[in-house]
C-alpha positions as CSV (number, residue, x, y, z in Angstrom):
1,M,0.4,0.0,-0.1
2,K,1.3,3.4,-0.6
3,I,1.0,5.4,2.4
4,L,1.9,9.3,2.9
5,V,3.3,9.8,6.5
6,A,2.9,13.2,8.3
7,M,6.5,13.6,9.8
8,S,7.1,15.9,12.6
9,G,10.5,14.4,14.0
10,G,8.9,13.3,16.9
11,V,9.5,10.1,18.2
12,D,5.6,9.0,17.2
13,S,5.8,9.9,13.7
14,S,9.4,8.7,13.1
15,V,8.1,5.1,14.7
16,V,5.2,5.3,12.2
17,A,7.3,5.6,9.5
18,H,9.7,3.1,10.7
19,K,6.5,0.4,11.4
20,L,4.8,0.8,7.8
21,K,8.5,0.7,6.0
22,E,8.9,-2.2,8.1
23,E,5.4,-3.7,7.1
24,G,6.1,-3.3,3.5
25,H,4.2,-0.5,2.5
26,E,5.6,2.1,0.1
27,I,6.1,5.1,1.8
28,I,6.3,9.0,1.1
29,G,6.8,11.2,4.0
30,V,5.7,14.6,4.5
31,R,6.8,17.7,6.7
32,F,4.9,21.0,7.4
33,T,5.6,24.2,8.2
34,L,3.5,26.1,10.5
35,W,3.2,29.6,11.3
36,T,5.1,30.7,14.2
37,D,4.9,34.0,16.0
38,P,7.8,36.2,14.4
39,L,7.3,39.0,17.6
40,A,8.6,36.2,19.7
41,P,12.2,36.9,21.5
42,P,14.7,35.2,19.7
43,L,16.0,33.0,22.4
44,A,12.5,31.6,23.1
45,Q,11.8,30.4,19.9
46,I,14.3,27.8,20.3
47,L,12.8,25.9,23.2
48,P,12.7,22.1,22.6
49,S,9.1,21.7,24.2
50,K,8.1,22.9,20.5
51,C,7.1,20.8,17.8
52,C,8.7,22.7,14.9
53,N,12.2,23.6,15.8
54,A,15.3,23.0,13.8
55,Q,16.4,19.9,16.1
56,T,12.4,17.8,14.9
57,V,13.1,18.9,11.1
58,A,16.6,17.6,11.3
59,R,15.1,14.5,12.7
60,A,12.6,14.0,10.0
61,N,15.4,14.7,7.5
62,Q,17.5,12.0,9.0
63,V,14.5,9.3,9.1
64,A,13.8,9.8,5.9
65,K,17.1,9.6,5.0
66,D,17.7,6.4,7.0
67,L,14.5,4.6,5.4
68,D,15.3,5.6,2.0
69,I,12.3,7.3,1.2
70,P,11.0,11.1,-0.2
71,L,10.2,13.7,2.0
72,Q,8.0,16.4,0.7
73,I,8.1,19.8,2.2
74,L,4.4,21.7,2.5
75,D,4.3,25.2,3.3
76,L,1.1,26.0,5.6
77,E,1.8,29.0,6.8
78,Q,-0.7,31.0,5.5
79,E,-3.4,28.5,6.1
80,F,-2.5,28.0,9.7
81,K,-2.2,31.8,10.1
82,R,-5.4,32.1,8.4
83,D,-7.3,29.3,10.0
84,V,-5.7,28.8,13.6
85,V,-4.0,31.8,14.5
86,D,-6.5,34.4,13.8
87,P,-9.5,32.6,15.0
88,F,-7.8,32.1,18.2
89,L,-6.7,35.8,18.6
90,Q,-10.2,36.8,17.8
91,G,-11.7,34.4,20.2
92,Y,-10.0,35.8,23.0
93,R,-10.6,39.2,22.1
94,E,-14.3,38.1,22.7
95,G,-13.6,36.6,25.6
96,S,-13.8,33.2,24.7
97,T,-11.0,30.2,25.2
98,P,-10.9,28.8,22.0
99,N,-9.1,25.3,21.6
100,P,-7.2,26.1,18.1
101,C,-5.7,22.0,17.8
102,I,-9.1,21.0,17.0
103,G,-9.6,23.4,14.0
104,C,-6.0,22.9,13.2
105,N,-6.3,18.8,12.9
106,R,-10.0,19.4,11.2
107,S,-9.0,22.0,8.4
108,V,-5.1,22.2,8.0
109,K,-3.7,19.1,9.1
110,F,-6.6,16.2,7.9
111,G,-7.6,18.8,5.3
112,R,-4.3,19.7,3.0
113,L,-2.7,16.8,3.9
114,L,-5.4,14.5,2.7
115,E,-5.4,16.5,-0.4
116,L,-1.6,15.8,-0.9
117,C,-2.6,12.0,-0.1
118,K,-4.9,12.4,-3.3
119,E,-2.4,14.3,-5.5
120,L,0.4,11.5,-4.7
121,G,-1.4,9.0,-5.6
122,C,-1.6,7.4,-1.9
123,E,-3.9,5.1,-0.6
124,K,-3.8,6.3,3.4
125,L,-2.6,9.0,5.4
126,A,-0.8,8.1,8.3
127,T,-0.2,9.7,11.6
128,G,1.2,9.5,14.9
129,H,-2.0,10.2,17.1
130,Y,-3.1,8.3,19.9
131,A,-6.7,7.3,18.8
132,R,-8.1,4.4,16.5
133,V,-10.7,3.7,13.6
134,A,-12.9,1.0,13.4
135,E,-15.0,-0.2,10.3
136,E,-18.3,-1.0,10.9
137,K,-20.3,-2.8,8.1
138,Q,-24.2,-1.8,7.7
139,S,-27.2,-3.8,6.9
140,D,-26.8,-2.4,3.4
141,G,-23.3,-3.5,2.9
142,S,-21.6,-0.4,3.2
143,V,-19.0,0.4,5.8
144,R,-19.5,2.9,8.7
145,Y,-15.8,4.3,10.4
146,L,-16.2,5.0,14.2
147,L,-13.2,7.0,15.5
148,L,-12.4,4.9,18.9
149,E,-10.2,6.5,21.8
150,G,-6.0,5.7,21.4
151,L,-5.6,2.5,23.8
152,D,-3.0,4.6,26.2
153,R,-5.7,6.7,27.8
154,T,-2.9,8.8,29.2
155,K,-1.8,9.7,25.5
156,D,-5.1,9.5,23.7
157,Q,-5.6,12.5,21.4
158,S,-9.2,11.4,20.3
159,Y,-10.9,14.8,21.6
160,Y,-8.9,16.8,19.4
161,L,-10.3,14.5,16.3
162,Y,-14.4,14.4,16.8
163,G,-14.6,17.0,13.8
164,L,-13.2,14.6,11.2
165,N,-15.8,13.0,9.0
166,Q,-16.7,10.2,7.4
167,E,-14.5,10.6,4.1
168,Q,-11.3,12.0,6.4
169,L,-11.9,8.5,8.4
170,S,-11.8,6.2,5.3
171,T,-8.4,7.6,4.2
172,V,-6.3,8.2,7.7
173,M,-4.4,5.8,9.7
174,F,-3.3,5.9,13.3
175,P,-0.7,2.9,13.8
176,L,0.1,4.0,17.2
177,G,-3.4,4.0,18.4
178,G,-3.4,0.6,20.0
179,L,-0.2,0.7,21.6
180,H,1.1,2.3,25.2
181,K,3.5,5.2,24.8
182,S,6.3,2.5,26.4
183,E,5.9,0.3,23.6
184,V,6.6,3.3,21.0
185,F,10.3,3.5,23.1
186,E,10.8,0.4,22.8
187,L,10.0,0.6,18.8
188,A,12.2,3.7,18.6
189,I,15.1,1.5,20.4
190,Q,14.4,-1.3,18.0
191,Y,14.2,0.9,15.0
192,G,17.5,3.0,16.2
193,V,15.3,5.9,16.2
194,P,17.5,8.4,18.2
195,Y,15.8,10.1,21.3
196,D,16.3,10.5,25.0
197,D,13.8,12.2,27.9
198,T,15.5,15.7,27.2
199,S,15.3,16.3,23.4
200,Y,11.9,14.1,22.9
201,R,10.4,16.0,25.6
202,E,6.8,16.2,24.8
203,S,4.8,19.1,24.9
204,Q,1.2,19.9,25.9
205,D,1.5,23.6,25.0
206,L,0.2,25.5,22.0
207,C,2.8,25.0,18.8
208,F,3.1,28.4,17.5
209,F,4.1,30.8,20.1
210,P,7.3,29.5,22.6
211,E,6.0,30.1,25.9
212,K,4.1,27.8,27.8
213,Q,1.2,30.0,28.5
214,P,-0.9,32.1,26.1
215,E,-0.2,35.6,28.1
216,Q,2.7,37.2,27.0
217,F,1.7,36.0,22.8
218,L,-1.7,37.1,23.5
219,K,-0.2,41.0,25.1
220,R,2.0,41.1,21.7
221,Y,-1.3,40.8,19.5
222,I,-4.1,42.2,21.8
223,K,-3.1,45.6,22.5
224,D,-6.1,47.7,23.4
225,S,-7.5,45.7,25.9
226,K,-7.7,47.7,29.3
227,P,-7.8,46.7,33.0
228,G,-10.9,46.6,35.0
229,D,-12.6,45.2,37.9
230,I,-12.7,41.5,39.5
231,K,-15.5,41.4,41.4
232,L,-17.8,38.7,43.2
233,E,-21.0,37.5,42.0
234,D,-22.5,40.3,44.6
235,G,-20.5,42.9,43.3
236,T,-18.2,43.3,45.8
237,V,-14.8,44.3,43.9
238,V,-11.6,42.3,45.2
239,G,-8.9,42.8,42.8
240,Q,-7.5,44.6,39.4
241,H,-7.7,42.5,36.5
242,K,-5.0,43.5,33.3
243,G,-7.4,42.7,30.5
244,I,-10.3,40.3,30.2
245,P,-8.5,38.2,27.4
246,F,-5.5,37.1,29.8
247,Y,-7.9,35.4,32.0
248,T,-9.8,32.0,31.7
249,I,-12.9,30.2,33.0
250,G,-11.8,28.2,36.1
251,Q,-8.3,29.7,36.4
252,R,-7.3,30.3,40.1
253,K,-3.5,31.4,40.1
254,G,-2.1,34.5,38.7
255,L,-5.3,36.5,39.9
256,G,-3.2,38.9,41.8
257,I,-5.8,39.3,44.7
258,G,-4.7,38.7,48.2
259,G,-5.4,39.2,51.9
260,L,-8.3,36.5,51.4
261,K,-8.3,33.3,53.1
262,I,-10.5,31.2,50.1
263,P,-9.5,30.3,47.2
264,L,-11.4,32.2,44.0
265,H,-11.7,31.0,40.6
266,V,-12.8,33.0,37.5
267,V,-16.6,32.1,36.4
268,R,-16.9,34.4,33.9
269,K,-15.8,37.5,31.6
270,D,-18.3,40.5,31.2
271,C,-17.1,42.0,28.2
272,G,-19.6,44.9,28.6
273,S,-18.7,46.2,31.7
274,N,-14.9,44.7,31.1
275,T,-15.4,42.7,34.5
276,V,-13.9,39.7,35.5
277,F,-16.0,37.7,38.0
278,V,-14.7,35.1,40.7
279,A,-16.3,32.5,43.2
280,P,-15.1,30.6,46.1
281,D,-14.1,27.1,45.2
282,G,-17.2,24.9,45.0
283,A,-19.6,28.3,44.3
284,D,-17.8,28.0,40.9
285,L,-18.9,24.4,40.0
286,K,-21.6,24.5,36.8
287,K,-23.2,22.0,35.3
288,D,-25.3,23.1,32.4
289,L,-23.6,24.5,29.0
290,S,-24.8,24.9,25.3
291,A,-22.5,24.3,22.2
292,S,-22.9,25.1,18.6
293,D,-21.3,24.2,15.5
294,L,-21.8,20.4,15.8
295,R,-19.9,17.9,14.6
296,W,-21.1,14.1,14.7
297,V,-18.4,11.0,13.3
298,S,-20.3,8.5,12.1
299,W,-23.9,9.0,13.3
300,E,-26.3,11.7,14.7
301,P,-28.0,11.2,17.9
302,P,-31.8,12.1,17.9
303,R,-33.2,15.3,17.8
304,N,-35.1,17.0,20.3
305,V,-35.0,13.9,22.6
306,K,-32.9,13.8,25.9
307,N,-30.2,11.1,25.5
308,D,-27.5,9.9,28.0
309,F,-24.1,10.5,27.2
310,Q,-20.5,11.0,28.7
311,A,-18.5,14.1,27.9
312,R,-15.1,15.3,28.1
313,I,-14.5,19.5,28.2
314,H,-10.6,18.9,28.1
315,S,-8.7,16.7,26.1
316,L,-7.2,14.3,28.8
317,G,-10.0,15.5,31.5
318,T,-12.3,12.5,33.1
319,K,-15.4,11.5,30.8
320,H,-18.4,12.9,33.0
321,D,-22.0,11.5,32.8
322,G,-24.6,13.5,31.6
323,V,-27.8,14.2,29.4
324,L,-27.9,15.7,25.7
325,E,-30.3,17.5,24.1
326,H,-29.8,19.2,20.3
327,D,-31.7,20.3,17.2
328,G,-29.3,19.8,14.9
329,K,-27.8,23.1,15.2
330,T,-27.1,23.9,18.9
331,L,-26.9,21.3,21.8
332,D,-27.4,21.6,25.4
333,F,-25.8,19.6,27.8
334,R,-26.3,18.9,31.6
335,F,-23.8,17.1,33.8
336,D,-24.9,14.7,36.7
337,K,-22.3,17.1,38.8
338,G,-21.0,20.5,38.6
339,L,-17.6,20.9,36.9
340,R,-15.2,23.6,36.9
341,G,-13.7,25.5,33.5
342,I,-16.6,25.3,31.5
343,A,-15.2,27.7,29.1
344,A,-16.9,29.6,26.0
345,G,-14.4,28.7,23.3
346,Q,-13.4,25.2,24.3
347,S,-15.2,21.9,22.8
348,I,-17.4,19.7,24.6
349,V,-16.9,15.9,22.9
350,L,-19.6,13.3,23.2
351,Y,-18.5,9.7,24.0
352,R,-20.0,6.4,23.8
353,G,-17.7,3.7,25.6
354,E,-14.5,4.2,23.9
355,E,-16.4,5.7,20.6
356,I,-16.4,9.4,20.3
357,V,-19.8,10.5,18.8
358,G,-19.5,14.0,18.0
359,G,-18.8,17.5,19.9
360,G,-19.6,20.9,19.4
361,V,-18.0,24.7,20.4
362,I,-19.1,26.0,23.7
363,T,-20.5,29.0,23.6
364,E,-22.0,29.7,27.2
365,E,-23.6,28.4,30.0
366,M,-27.2,27.0,29.6
367,Q,-29.4,30.0,30.7
368,E,-32.8,31.2,29.8
369,V,-31.5,34.5,28.8
370,K,-28.5,34.2,26.9
371,T,-26.8,37.2,26.1
372,M,-25.0,38.5,23.0
373,V,-21.3,38.0,22.6
374,Q,-19.3,41.5,22.8
375,S,-15.7,42.5,22.2
376,C,-13.6,42.7,25.1
377,S,-10.8,44.7,22.9
């Protein structure tokens, strides 16, 4: 089989390339260049925790050389800036907390890469994601493709992939989805893929700016945000914020609130009054949310009917039980227990056991009266 392999230079994609070549497939590698912050401090741009640096580029080139396979270079800087970075910044300007990795996977990585896959005559696109695809035969003889969690739940990346459709799933393959990370490291040793705990340190941070947290990146590009009050829900002023875009729902550290004996968490951001609201630990837990931009992987739950599901609001967070109701355009979800960190811009992903059913972008808490989103800048 002729397979296009996305090669970042990391241990996962390097093992995928070796594994598929060992199985006898014809391999073409592809490495893509993405937009990175040109305003970032020069020294910070060479941090090894980021995926697209000189070290990983060199490793991808070396793996291609070792396997004697061609390595395509795909420039995705413009697409990445337009489809990932700009919406990320706009989301923060509007007071939400967007998740750029989901949009990147759907439109950039599994969008443009699948186009290249067809252009090169490849039957499959392989990546190092920790997720699985299963085939389910239907009564009419057709095949439905299911997206499943990766076997290694500590590395599972299915949360980011709920936006993939049936056509995309029919072409992609995840050779590491049935392996644990420890097994991947063993294969790396077997294949002679060089790595150590420092050089192959994995990052859970966003790839397009060097810092671990987005605050400094946001300050470089959002210049017109203004300081304002941090208040309790009863209106008591407990501090001053540095600008609404620099705070996230559920945040406790870095609020600059002193003199209080109880921890406070950010519960909402009011762009109209330029106010960040906080609540004591426990009082910040919410059960309800609404979401839009719905995506269903292989089947759509019945509309306007309450259905029991499990859901995640964070990539590696616990799956929580709750009840879903949707009308095809928006969904409401009520968790059985209150959760912290339900933030507009993040995604809710729905699960049936290990199967990812679909999800949507959280718009706000589910309320009887919903207000229009206003710009915070």
